KEDRENFI-195740 format. One record per residue: residue number from 1; residue in one letter; chain; x, z, y of N, C-alpha, C in turn. Coordinates in nm, 2 decimals. Atoms other than C-alpha are relative to their C-alpha. Example, Ala and Ser with C-alpha at 12.3 -4.5 7.8 and 13.67 -1.06 7.14 Angstrom:
BEGIN
+-----+--------+--------+--------+--------+--------+--------+--------+--------+--------+--------+--------+
| num | residu | chaine |    n.u |    n.w |    n.v |   ca.u |   ca.w |   ca.v |    c.u |    c.w |    c.v |
+-----+--------+--------+--------+--------+--------+--------+--------+--------+--------+--------+--------+
|   1 |      A |      A |   0.09 |   0.00 |  -0.12 |   1.23 |   0.78 |  -0.45 |   0.09 |   0.00 |   0.12 |
|   2 |      S |      A |  -0.09 |   0.00 |  -0.11 |   1.37 |   0.71 |  -0.11 |  -0.08 |   0.08 |   0.11 |
+-----+--------+--------+--------+--------+--------+--------+--------+--------+--------+--------+--------+
This chain:
BEGIN
+-----+--------+--------+--------+--------+--------+--------+--------+--------+--------+--------+--------+
| num | residu | chaine |    n.u |    n.w |    n.v |   ca.u |   ca.w |   ca.v |    c.u |    c.w |    c.v |
+-----+--------+--------+--------+--------+--------+--------+--------+--------+--------+--------+--------+
|   1 |      M |      A |   0.09 |   0.00 |  -0.12 |   0.00 |   0.00 |   0.00 |   0.09 |   0.00 |   0.12 |
|   2 |      A |      A |  -0.08 |   0.01 |  -0.12 |   0.13 |  -0.08 |   0.35 |  -0.09 |  -0.02 |   0.12 |
|   3 |      I |      A |   0.06 |   0.01 |  -0.13 |   0.04 |  -0.06 |   0.71 |   0.12 |  -0.04 |   0.09 |
|   4 |      T |      A |  -0.11 |   0.04 |  -0.09 |   0.25 |  -0.24 |   0.98 |  -0.04 |   0.01 |   0.14 |
|   5 |      L |      A |   0.01 |   0.00 |  -0.15 |   0.31 |  -0.21 |   1.35 |   0.08 |  -0.12 |   0.05 |
|   6 |      T |      A |  -0.08 |   0.10 |  -0.06 |   0.41 |  -0.50 |   1.56 |   0.10 |   0.06 |   0.09 |
|   7 |      E |      A |  -0.10 |  -0.06 |  -0.09 |   0.71 |  -0.45 |   1.79 |  -0.07 |   0.05 |   0.13 |
|   8 |      A |      A |   0.06 |  -0.05 |  -0.12 |   0.48 |  -0.43 |   2.09 |  -0.07 |   0.13 |  -0.02 |
|   9 |      A |      A |   0.07 |  -0.12 |   0.03 |   0.27 |  -0.16 |   1.93 |   0.10 |   0.12 |  -0.02 |
|  10 |      A |      A |  -0.10 |  -0.10 |   0.02 |   0.58 |   0.03 |   1.82 |   0.06 |   0.05 |   0.13 |
|  11 |      E |      A |  -0.05 |  -0.03 |  -0.14 |   0.72 |   0.02 |   2.18 |  -0.09 |   0.09 |   0.07 |
|  12 |      R |      A |   0.10 |  -0.07 |  -0.08 |   0.40 |   0.15 |   2.32 |  -0.01 |   0.15 |  -0.06 |
|  13 |      V |      A |   0.00 |  -0.13 |   0.07 |   0.39 |   0.44 |   2.06 |   0.13 |   0.08 |   0.04 |
|  14 |      K |      A |  -0.13 |  -0.06 |  -0.04 |   0.76 |   0.52 |   2.14 |  -0.01 |   0.06 |   0.14 |
|  15 |      N |      A |   0.02 |  -0.04 |  -0.14 |   0.67 |   0.54 |   2.51 |  -0.09 |   0.12 |   0.01 |
|  16 |      Y |      A |   0.09 |  -0.11 |   0.00 |   0.38 |   0.77 |   2.45 |   0.07 |   0.13 |  -0.06 |
|  17 |      L |      A |  -0.07 |  -0.11 |   0.05 |   0.59 |   1.00 |   2.23 |   0.11 |   0.06 |   0.09 |
|  18 |      T |      A |  -0.10 |  -0.04 |  -0.09 |   0.87 |   1.01 |   2.48 |  -0.06 |   0.08 |   0.12 |
|  19 |      N |      A |   0.07 |  -0.07 |  -0.11 |   0.63 |   1.10 |   2.76 |  -0.06 |   0.13 |  -0.04 |
|  20 |      R |      A |   0.06 |  -0.12 |   0.05 |   0.47 |   1.36 |   2.55 |   0.11 |   0.11 |  -0.02 |
|  21 |      G |      A |  -0.11 |  -0.09 |   0.01 |   0.81 |   1.52 |   2.48 |   0.01 |   0.06 |  -0.14 |
|  22 |      K |      A |  -0.01 |  -0.04 |   0.14 |   0.75 |   1.59 |   2.11 |  -0.09 |  -0.08 |  -0.09 |
|  23 |      G |      A |   0.08 |   0.08 |   0.10 |   0.60 |   1.45 |   1.79 |   0.08 |  -0.08 |  -0.09 |
|  24 |      I |      A |  -0.08 |   0.07 |   0.10 |   0.72 |   1.29 |   1.47 |  -0.06 |  -0.14 |  -0.03 |
|  25 |      G |      A |   0.06 |   0.13 |   0.02 |   0.48 |   0.99 |   1.48 |  -0.14 |   0.00 |   0.05 |
|  26 |      L |      A |   0.14 |   0.03 |  -0.03 |   0.13 |   0.86 |   1.52 |  -0.09 |   0.00 |  -0.12 |
|  27 |      R |      A |   0.10 |   0.00 |   0.12 |  -0.16 |   0.94 |   1.28 |  -0.11 |  -0.11 |   0.03 |
|  28 |      L |      A |   0.11 |   0.10 |   0.00 |  -0.40 |   0.65 |   1.21 |  -0.10 |   0.05 |  -0.11 |
|  29 |      G |      A |   0.10 |  -0.04 |   0.09 |  -0.72 |   0.76 |   1.05 |  -0.13 |  -0.07 |   0.03 |
|  30 |      L |      A |   0.14 |   0.06 |  -0.02 |  -1.09 |   0.67 |   1.02 |  -0.10 |   0.11 |   0.02 |
|  31 |      K |      A |   0.12 |  -0.09 |  -0.02 |  -1.41 |   0.84 |   1.13 |  -0.13 |  -0.08 |  -0.01 |
|  32 |      T |      A |   0.13 |   0.06 |   0.00 |  -1.77 |   0.76 |   1.08 |  -0.05 |  -0.01 |   0.14 |
|  33 |      S |      A |   0.04 |   0.03 |  -0.14 |  -1.89 |   0.60 |   1.41 |  -0.06 |  -0.13 |   0.02 |
|  34 |      G |      A |   0.05 |   0.13 |  -0.04 |  -2.06 |   0.32 |   1.58 |  -0.12 |  -0.05 |  -0.09 |
|  35 |      C |      A |   0.11 |   0.06 |   0.08 |  -2.32 |   0.08 |   1.44 |   0.04 |  -0.06 |  -0.13 |
|  36 |      S |      A |  -0.05 |   0.06 |   0.13 |  -2.10 |  -0.06 |   1.16 |   0.05 |   0.10 |  -0.10 |
|  37 |      G |      A |  -0.03 |  -0.10 |   0.10 |  -1.99 |   0.26 |   1.01 |   0.14 |   0.08 |   0.02 |
|  38 |      L |      A |  -0.13 |  -0.07 |  -0.01 |  -1.61 |   0.33 |   1.06 |   0.07 |  -0.04 |   0.13 |
|  39 |      A |      A |  -0.08 |   0.03 |  -0.12 |  -1.38 |   0.35 |   1.36 |   0.14 |   0.06 |  -0.02 |
|  40 |      Y |      A |  -0.13 |  -0.05 |   0.01 |  -1.01 |   0.40 |   1.40 |   0.02 |   0.12 |   0.09 |
|  41 |      V |      A |  -0.04 |  -0.11 |  -0.08 |  -0.87 |   0.73 |   1.53 |   0.15 |   0.01 |   0.00 |
|  42 |      L |      A |  -0.15 |  -0.01 |  -0.02 |  -0.52 |   0.77 |   1.67 |   0.03 |   0.14 |   0.06 |
|  43 |      E |      A |  -0.04 |  -0.12 |  -0.06 |  -0.35 |   1.10 |   1.74 |   0.15 |   0.03 |  -0.03 |
|  44 |      F |      A |  -0.14 |  -0.04 |   0.02 |   0.00 |   1.24 |   1.77 |   0.01 |   0.10 |  -0.11 |
|  45 |      V |      A |  -0.02 |  -0.09 |   0.12 |   0.15 |   1.42 |   1.47 |   0.13 |   0.08 |   0.03 |
|  46 |      D |      A |  -0.11 |  -0.08 |  -0.02 |   0.38 |   1.72 |   1.51 |   0.06 |   0.05 |  -0.14 |
|  47 |      E |      A |  -0.05 |  -0.04 |   0.13 |   0.40 |   1.81 |   1.14 |  -0.09 |  -0.07 |  -0.11 |
|  48 |      L |      A |   0.07 |   0.07 |   0.10 |   0.29 |   1.63 |   0.82 |  -0.09 |   0.10 |  -0.08 |
|  49 |      Q |      A |   0.10 |  -0.08 |   0.08 |  -0.01 |   1.75 |   0.61 |   0.02 |  -0.05 |  -0.15 |
|  50 |      P |      A |   0.00 |   0.05 |   0.14 |  -0.03 |   1.74 |   0.23 |  -0.08 |  -0.12 |  -0.02 |
|  51 |      G |      A |   0.07 |   0.12 |   0.02 |  -0.12 |   1.40 |   0.11 |   0.02 |  -0.11 |   0.10 |
|  52 |      D |      A |  -0.03 |   0.11 |  -0.10 |   0.00 |   1.21 |   0.42 |   0.10 |  -0.10 |  -0.06 |
|  53 |      E |      A |  -0.09 |   0.11 |   0.02 |   0.17 |   0.88 |   0.37 |   0.06 |  -0.04 |   0.13 |
|  54 |      V |      A |  -0.08 |   0.03 |  -0.12 |   0.44 |   0.78 |   0.62 |   0.05 |  -0.14 |  -0.02 |
|  55 |      F |      A |  -0.05 |   0.13 |  -0.01 |   0.51 |   0.42 |   0.71 |   0.09 |  -0.01 |   0.12 |
|  56 |      E |      A |  -0.09 |   0.01 |  -0.11 |   0.81 |   0.35 |   0.93 |   0.01 |  -0.15 |   0.04 |
|  57 |      E |      A |  -0.01 |   0.14 |  -0.06 |   0.81 |   0.03 |   1.15 |   0.06 |   0.01 |   0.13 |
|  58 |      H |      A |  -0.07 |   0.01 |  -0.13 |   1.05 |  -0.05 |   1.43 |   0.03 |   0.14 |   0.06 |
|  59 |      G |      A |  -0.04 |  -0.13 |  -0.04 |   1.16 |   0.31 |   1.45 |  -0.11 |   0.10 |   0.03 |
|  60 |      V |      A |   0.12 |  -0.08 |  -0.02 |   0.81 |   0.46 |   1.46 |  -0.06 |   0.04 |  -0.13 |
|  61 |      N |      A |   0.07 |  -0.05 |   0.11 |   0.64 |   0.68 |   1.20 |  -0.15 |  -0.02 |   0.02 |
|  62 |      L |      A |   0.15 |   0.01 |   0.00 |   0.28 |   0.59 |   1.13 |  -0.05 |   0.08 |  -0.12 |
|  63 |      I |      A |   0.04 |  -0.09 |   0.10 |   0.11 |   0.86 |   0.93 |  -0.15 |  -0.02 |  -0.03 |
|  64 |      V |      A |   0.14 |   0.03 |   0.04 |  -0.21 |   0.80 |   0.73 |  -0.03 |   0.09 |  -0.12 |
|  65 |      D |      A |   0.04 |  -0.08 |   0.11 |  -0.40 |   1.03 |   0.50 |  -0.06 |  -0.09 |  -0.11 |
|  66 |      A |      A |   0.03 |   0.08 |   0.12 |  -0.48 |   0.91 |   0.15 |  -0.15 |  -0.05 |   0.00 |
|  67 |      K |      A |   0.14 |   0.04 |  -0.01 |  -0.86 |   0.90 |   0.21 |  -0.02 |  -0.12 |   0.09 |
|  68 |      S |      A |   0.01 |   0.11 |  -0.09 |  -0.82 |   0.66 |   0.50 |   0.08 |  -0.12 |  -0.05 |
|  69 |      L |      A |  -0.09 |   0.11 |   0.05 |  -0.54 |   0.45 |   0.34 |  -0.07 |  -0.10 |  -0.08 |
|  70 |      I |      A |   0.07 |   0.10 |   0.09 |  -0.77 |   0.30 |   0.08 |  -0.08 |  -0.11 |   0.08 |
|  71 |      H |      A |   0.08 |   0.09 |  -0.08 |  -0.97 |   0.13 |   0.36 |   0.09 |  -0.08 |   0.10 |
|  72 |      M |      A |  -0.09 |   0.07 |  -0.10 |  -0.66 |   0.02 |   0.56 |   0.12 |  -0.06 |  -0.06 |
|  73 |      D |      A |  -0.11 |   0.07 |   0.07 |  -0.42 |  -0.13 |   0.30 |   0.02 |  -0.14 |   0.06 |
|  74 |      G |      A |  -0.03 |   0.13 |  -0.06 |  -0.26 |  -0.43 |   0.47 |  -0.03 |  -0.01 |   0.15 |
|  75 |      L |      A |   0.04 |   0.00 |  -0.14 |  -0.37 |  -0.33 |   0.82 |   0.13 |  -0.03 |   0.09 |
|  76 |      Q |      A |  -0.10 |   0.02 |  -0.10 |  -0.16 |  -0.46 |   1.11 |  -0.05 |   0.05 |   0.13 |
|  77 |      V |      A |   0.03 |  -0.06 |  -0.13 |  -0.16 |  -0.27 |   1.44 |   0.08 |  -0.07 |   0.11 |
|  78 |      D |      A |  -0.07 |   0.07 |  -0.11 |  -0.07 |  -0.46 |   1.76 |  -0.04 |   0.06 |   0.13 |
|  79 |      F |      A |   0.04 |  -0.05 |  -0.14 |  -0.07 |  -0.37 |   2.13 |  -0.01 |  -0.13 |   0.08 |
|  80 |      V |      A |   0.02 |   0.13 |  -0.08 |  -0.22 |  -0.65 |   2.35 |  -0.04 |   0.03 |   0.14 |
|  81 |      K |      A |   0.04 |   0.00 |  -0.13 |  -0.27 |  -0.71 |   2.71 |  -0.08 |  -0.13 |   0.03 |
|  82 |      E |      A |   0.08 |   0.11 |  -0.03 |  -0.56 |  -0.93 |   2.81 |  -0.06 |   0.01 |   0.14 |
|  83 |      G |      A |   0.04 |  -0.02 |  -0.14 |  -0.61 |  -0.97 |   3.18 |   0.03 |   0.14 |   0.05 |
|  84 |      L |      A |  -0.02 |  -0.13 |  -0.05 |  -0.66 |  -0.62 |   3.32 |  -0.02 |   0.10 |  -0.11 |
|  85 |      N |      A |   0.01 |  -0.09 |   0.12 |  -0.73 |  -0.47 |   2.97 |   0.12 |   0.00 |  -0.08 |
|  86 |      E |      A |  -0.10 |  -0.01 |   0.10 |  -0.48 |  -0.34 |   2.73 |  -0.04 |   0.10 |  -0.10 |
|  87 |      G |      A |   0.03 |  -0.09 |   0.11 |  -0.50 |  -0.16 |   2.40 |   0.05 |  -0.04 |  -0.13 |
|  88 |      F |      A |  -0.04 |   0.03 |   0.13 |  -0.43 |  -0.14 |   2.04 |  -0.10 |  -0.09 |  -0.07 |
|  89 |      K |      A |   0.09 |   0.09 |   0.07 |  -0.57 |  -0.42 |   1.82 |   0.03 |   0.02 |  -0.15 |
|  90 |      F |      A |  -0.01 |  -0.02 |   0.14 |  -0.64 |  -0.37 |   1.45 |  -0.04 |  -0.12 |  -0.08 |
|  91 |      D |      A |   0.04 |   0.12 |   0.09 |  -0.63 |  -0.66 |   1.20 |   0.00 |   0.06 |  -0.14 |
|  92 |      N |      A |   0.02 |  -0.07 |   0.13 |  -0.77 |  -0.51 |   0.88 |  -0.06 |  -0.10 |  -0.10 |
|  93 |      P |      A |   0.05 |   0.10 |   0.10 |  -0.80 |  -0.75 |   0.58 |  -0.11 |   0.05 |  -0.08 |
|  94 |      N |      A |   0.11 |  -0.06 |   0.08 |  -1.04 |  -0.50 |   0.42 |  -0.14 |   0.00 |   0.07 |
|  95 |      A |      A |   0.12 |  -0.01 |  -0.08 |  -1.30 |  -0.52 |   0.70 |  -0.09 |  -0.12 |  -0.04 |
|  96 |      T |      A |   0.10 |   0.10 |   0.04 |  -1.61 |  -0.72 |   0.60 |  -0.09 |  -0.04 |   0.12 |
|  97 |      G |      A |   0.08 |   0.02 |  -0.12 |  -1.78 |  -0.70 |   0.94 |   0.03 |   0.10 |   0.11 |
|  98 |      E |      A |  -0.02 |  -0.08 |  -0.12 |  -1.77 |  -0.56 |   1.29 |  -0.13 |   0.01 |   0.08 |
|  99 |      C |      A |   0.12 |  -0.01 |  -0.09 |  -2.03 |  -0.44 |   1.54 |   0.03 |  -0.10 |   0.12 |
| 100 |      G |      A |  -0.01 |   0.09 |  -0.11 |  -2.09 |  -0.66 |   1.84 |   0.10 |   0.04 |   0.11 |
| 101 |      C |      A |  -0.09 |  -0.05 |  -0.10 |  -1.89 |  -0.44 |   2.08 |   0.15 |   0.02 |  -0.05 |
| 102 |      G |      A |  -0.13 |  -0.01 |   0.06 |  -1.59 |  -0.42 |   1.84 |   0.05 |   0.15 |  -0.02 |
| 103 |      E |      A |  -0.04 |  -0.14 |   0.02 |  -1.59 |  -0.04 |   1.82 |   0.01 |   0.05 |  -0.14 |
| 104 |      S |      A |   0.00 |  -0.05 |   0.14 |  -1.66 |   0.00 |   1.45 |   0.00 |  -0.13 |  -0.09 |
| 105 |      F |      A |  -0.01 |   0.11 |   0.10 |  -1.63 |  -0.20 |   1.13 |  -0.05 |   0.05 |  -0.13 |
| 106 |      T |      A |   0.04 |  -0.04 |   0.13 |  -1.75 |  -0.20 |   0.77 |   0.11 |  -0.06 |  -0.10 |
| 107 |      V |      A |  -0.09 |   0.05 |   0.10 |  -1.55 |  -0.24 |   0.45 |  -0.08 |  -0.02 |  -0.13 |
+-----+--------+--------+--------+--------+--------+--------+--------+--------+--------+--------+--------+
């Protein structure tokens, strides 16, 4: 199982961690939300929890719990700027649909 970060996403995470002044990486998880069912959750990690999987990409640790990982195998996380908007973009090969606003997805 694997999750990847693009260089742009890794640089953005590095900047956040540097500004925060601590942390071993970024946790990527899922929560029930939106009209399609699942949404991504990002949070800083100061210590690992039992069952965490760690993926290192471009010098950044991406931490995922086993429950979320089964729905995110093959996920690529990018950081994009489109006009005045910027943010993380998730390309999940397991997603079978998205809601109209793009906040949630189904697997």
